[in-house]
N, C-alpha and C positions, 0 to 999 in steps of 0.2 A: 457431491454438491457443486452447484455452478455459481459463479459470480454473476449477479444480475446485470443486464445491459443498462448502463446509466451514462449520462453526459456530465462533464465537469469542465472547469477551466483552470489551467495551471497558472502559476504566478508570473509567467511570461505572457499571459493573456491569450494563450492558445486553447481553443475549444477542443475537447477530446471526447471520443466515444469509447467507453470501456465495456468489456475487456479488450476489444479489438485493437485499440491504440496503445496498449502496453507494448513496450519495445522488446522485452526479453522473451526467450523461450520459457523461462521461469521468472516470475515477478513476485517479490516479497512486498506485500502491501501492509502498511501500518495504518490502522483506522482509529483515529481519536475522535472524541465527541466534544471535548472541552479544551480550552486553552491550557489549563493546568496539566493536561495529558502530555504536553510536549516533553516534560522531563522523563516520562516513561519511554517515549520514542527515542529520546537522546540516549537512553541506556542501551538501546539496540544499535545505535548508529555506528560505533566502531566495527562491530562484527559485520553489519550489512555492507559497509564501505569496503571492508577487506574482501568479502566474498565477491562483490562487484568487480574489484580490481583483478581478482585471481580466477574468475569463473566466466568463461565465454557464455554469452546468452543469458546472463543473469542481470536483472535490474531491480532496484527497490524504489518504492514510492511512498509518500505520505498522502493519505486521502482524508483530510478533515471533513467530517460529516456534520452539516448544519441544516437545521430545519428550513424548508423552502420559504423564501421571502421575496419581497418585491425587488426588481432589478437594481434600483437605486441603493437599497440596503446591501445587496450582494456586492455591488461595486465598491461601496464604502468599506466593507469587511475585507474584500480581496486586496484593495489598495493599502489598507492598514497592515495586513499580513506581508504584502510585498515590501512595504517600507521597512518592516522589521527583519527582512531576510535579504541582505545584500548579495549573497552568493548566488550566482546565476544557475549553477547546476542544482542547488537546493530549490530555487524557484521553479525550475523545470520539472522536478520530481514531486512538487507539492501541487496536488490537483484537488481543488475544493469541490465538494459535492453538495449542492443544495437540493434536498429531496425530502420525502416523507421518511423521517428517521425510523419510525416503527416498522414500516413496510420493508425498508432496507435491512434492518437488523433481523427481522423474521426470515427474510430470504436467505440470509447467511447463517442463521442459527446462533446469533449473538445475543446472549441472555439479558444484557443490561448496557447502560452507557457509563457505568462506573469506572471503567478502565479502557485501555486500548486493546486491540486485537491485532495479531500478526497472522497474515494468511499468505501461503505460498500458492500462487495461481499459475497454471500453464497458459500457453498462448490461446487455447480454446476456452479459457475461463473456468476450467476445472480446478477446484480447490483440492490441493494434494497434501496440505499440512496446515494446521491452525493451532494457535495458542493465544493466551491473553496475559496482559500485565507486563511488568518490567522484565528486562533481560535477566536471566540467571544462567549459570554455566550449564545446567541440565537442559534448559530450553535451547540454548545455543547448540549443544551436542545433538539434540533431537533434530534441529533444523539442518545441521551439517550432514547427519546420517540420511535424512530424506533427500538432500541434494545429491549425495553420493549415489543413492539408489536410482536417482532419476537421470544420471549422466548416461548419454547414449553409449551403447556398447560399440566397440570398434573392431571390425574385422572378424567377428565371431558368428556372423550370420544371424544375429538377433534382429528382430523387427523393432 
């Protein structure tokens, strides 16, 4: 499954085209649909930050998905989120997507907007791992196992 080509703006006001502009070889994407989903993302944050610190080529992002609306309303929402997030690295990794939510969910096989989704996406936009909901040790281990499997082989002639 592929991550669809979409555009968004991060909270540093930089316009990005995804998945092309993801910076990692592997990118962990947290996809919330409502503000109350932030607590679910926060449950993953310690592990995501630790992996990012210790794994070359890994980045994580928050991609709040909001129904497409007029530019004034989008700016109002973005500036409100920006004001609530003083940390510049968090602002950089938070990319708001204003789009048709149903089409986006269908493209990713996400059944509902009732929870968050965590997707591990490679540089080409291939989805290599997916889960939903709050962090659990089992989900964390599954993510770490997938990352381990995806590490490039060194010196063994593997492609």
